[in-house]
N, C-alpha and C positions, 0 to 999 in steps of 0.2 A: 483446612479451608482451601479451595482452589485458588490459585494465584491469579490476580487481575492483570490486564495488560500494563506494561510499563513503557515509559518514553525515554529514549536515549538521544541526546542532542549531538549531531555531528560536529566536527571541528570546523567552525566557520570563522571567516575573517570579520573582526569588528570594525566599525566605522562610525564617526559622528557620535560617539558615546554609547551607541547601541551594541549589544553583544551578539545579536542574532542576525546581523547584516551579512548576507551572502556575497553581494557584489554591488558596485556603484558604476555609473557611467563615467567616462573619462572627464567630462566637464563637471561632475558632481551634482548634476541637476536631478537625476533619478537614482534611486537605490532600490534593492529588493531584499526583503527580509524573509527568512525561512523559520517557521515556528511549528512546534508539534500540534497536530490537529487532535485536540483532546475530546472533540465531539464526534470523532469518526465512529461510524456504526460497524458492528460486526458484519463483515460481508456475507457470512453464512445465513443472515436473516433476509437476504435478498431473494425474492421469489424467482428471479431470472437465473439463478444458479442451475447448471446442467450436470454438474459432477456430483457423484455420491461419495460420502465419506464414512468409513468405518473406523472408529477409534479403538485401537487394539491394546493400548497401554496408557493409563493416566498416572503412572508412577505412584500407585497406592492412593489414588484420589488427590494427588497434589495439583493436578490440572483438570479442568473441565473437558468433557468430550467435545470434539469439534462439532458434530451433529448428534441430535438425539436419535434420529432415524438413520440407520445405516444403508438405506436404499433396498432395492429388490434382491440383492445378493447377500444380504446380511445373514440370512439363515445358512447359506452355503459356507460362509466364513465360520460360523459356529460349529459346523460339522468338521471343518478342516483344520481348525486352529489347535487341535490337541497336541500336535507335534510342534513344540516351541522353536525347534531348529529349522524346520522345513515348511511350517505352516504358511508363511508369506509366499514362498516360491510355489507351493502347491496351489494356493488360491490364485496366484497370478496366472499360472498355466491353465487352471480351470476356467477362468474368465476368458482367456484368449481362445481356448479350444472349443468350449461349450457355448460361449456367447459372443465370440469375435471382438471382445473388448480389450481395454487397456487398463492396467493398474500401475499407479505410482505410489511409492512409499515415502512418507514424511517422518523423519526422526530427528527433530531439532534438539539441541542441547538442553534448551529450557522450554518444554512444551510436551504435549501428548504425542505418542506415536500413533500414526494413522495410515490408512490405505485409501487412496483417492482413485475412483474408477468410473468408467462409462462402459456400457455394453456396445456391441457392434452396431446395433440398430440406432442407438443414441448417437454414436460417432458419425454415422452416415447422415443423421439429421443435422448435426452441428456444421460439418464442412465437407461432407462426402467422404470422411475418413482420411483426408489429406494431411491435416495438421492437428489431429486430435490430441496427440501427446503434448504438443505445445499449449493447447487450450487447457488441458488438465493441469499442466504445470503452472499456467497463469493464475488459475483459481487458487491453487495451493499456495503460490507465492503471495497472492493478495491477502489470504487469511493469515499466513505467518507474519507478514508485515504488520497487520493489525494487532496480532497477539503479542508482538514484541514492541509495540509502540512506534513502529517505523512508518508512520503516516503523517504527512506534513501539509501545511498551508503556506503559500507564498503571498507576500503583500508588497506591491510596488508602490513606492511613495515618491513624491516630488518635493524638492527643496524649495521653500518659499521664504522670501525676505519681505518684510513690511515694517512700517513705522507706526508706533502707537498714536492713537488720536489725542491722548492727553499729554503726550511727550514726543512731538514730531522729530526731535533730534536724536531719539533713541531708536536704533535699528534693531529689529527682532528677526529671528530666524526659526523656522520649524519645518517639519515634513508633513505633507498632507497625503492621505490615501487616494490613489488613482485607480488601482486594480488589485484583485486578489483572486485566489483559487484555492479550494480546500480538497481534502480527500486524495492526496497524491501519495501513492504507496511506494515505498522503498526510497532511501535517501538519494541514490544516483538519479532515479527518474525525477524526483521532486526538484533536485538541483538543476537538472537539465531544463525542465519546464519553467523554473523560475528565471533562469538566465535567458531563455528564449523570450519570455515576457519582457524582461528588461531590455533586451536587444530591440524589441519592437518599439518601445518608447524612445530608445536612444536614436532610432532611425527616423523618427518623425520630424517633420519640418516645424521647428519651434520659433522661426523668425516672425516677429510681430508684423501684422499687416497694417498698411496705412489706412 
């Protein structure tokens, strides 16, 4: 059976009894938690994708193909793949020479081996061909993050103190949700976005008005 995505939690600092707290403000009023986004959708189901993907090795069916459709040059790969040692290089040159395109290879330790490409015409439509390789790399990285469970949500919470109506002498403390964001691919990016959100709340003027 093909392997499903898995989630790996980064090493985060715990605080206030919670084990998924990434950071807190200096005064302890706000904190941000980083949790796996278990509802993240496969980015290859997005109709806005512009990069084609040919899966060239599923490790004997251990992994699912990235895309069911290899795009307009899938037939060319079928003709050129016979040489297992030079097939990828030959296909890459073919796409560059005959179609003015770009090919990037993905070969993760745990996942299918695949070729990600756009033709020259498609590259021109994306950004005039200026940063096409970076665009292809971005789509590839987004998929690999999803496939390995490296997609996150941050939750900003505010520390609240209150007293129970039935026991005014007993002080209670909790954290209340104030902001959140889902679908953040890769741990470094998610952590950066989470800290940026926390900094926003830390910079707000929280002095009570008369």
